[in-house]
C-alpha positions in Angstrom: 104.7 140.7 40.4 107.2 138.0 41.1 106.3 134.3 41.1 106.3 132.5 44.5 109.4 130.5 45.1 108.9 126.8 44.6 109.0 124.5 47.6 112.7 123.7 48.2 112.1 121.1 50.9 110.4 117.8 50.0 106.9 117.1 51.3 105.7 113.6 52.2 102.2 112.1 52.1 101.4 109.5 54.8 98.2 107.4 54.3 97.1 104.9 56.9 94.3 102.4 56.7 92.8 100.1 59.3 92.4 96.6 57.9 89.8 94.3 59.3 89.2 91.2 57.2 88.5 92.5 53.7 87.4 95.9 54.9 89.7 99.0 54.7 88.9 102.1 56.6 91.0 105.3 56.0 92.4 106.5 59.3 94.8 109.2 58.1 95.8 110.9 54.9 98.2 113.9 55.5 101.0 115.6 53.7 103.7 117.8 55.3 107.5 118.4 55.5 108.2 115.4 57.8 106.9 112.4 59.6 107.6 109.7 62.2 105.6 106.5 61.8 105.8 103.2 63.8 103.9 100.0 63.2 104.0 96.9 65.3 102.4 93.6 66.2 102.0 91.9 69.5 103.4 88.4 69.8 103.5 86.5 73.0 103.2 89.7 75.2 106.0 91.5 73.3 105.7 94.1 70.6 107.7 93.7 67.4 107.9 97.2 65.8 109.2 98.9 62.7 110.0 102.6 62.5 110.0 104.9 59.5 110.8 108.6 59.4 111.7 111.3 56.9 112.1 115.1 56.8 114.5 117.5 58.4 116.1 116.0 61.6 114.8 118.9 63.8 111.2 118.3 62.7 111.6 114.5 63.2 112.8 115.2 66.7 109.9 117.5 67.5 107.4 115.0 66.2 108.9 112.1 68.1 108.8 114.2 71.3 105.1 115.1 70.7 104.3 111.3 70.3 106.4 110.3 73.3 104.8 112.9 75.6 101.2 112.4 74.4 99.0 112.3 77.6 96.6 109.7 76.2 99.4 107.3 75.2 101.2 107.9 78.6 98.0 107.1 80.5 97.4 103.9 78.4 101.1 102.8 79.0 100.9 103.5 82.8 97.6 101.5 83.0 99.1 98.6 81.1 102.2 98.5 83.3 100.0 98.1 86.4 98.2 95.0 85.1 99.3 91.7 86.5 100.9 89.4 83.9 
């Protein structure tokens, strides 16, 4: 019997916590072959964001498209665009 081949591609662990005051609540703890993550803060009606990504480019592209086409996020964005400022 032959030994299984070791993973040749790196894997990444992404852990996300929600921070409210002194309380931390785990939101996500996942590991896989790639990720796309964005964080941001709202200041004066504008978002200041930071993007981080790793893994094979084709996987990053697929993950970014899944996020960009997420129906819940699209509905929230459309609803926010209709609000008067």
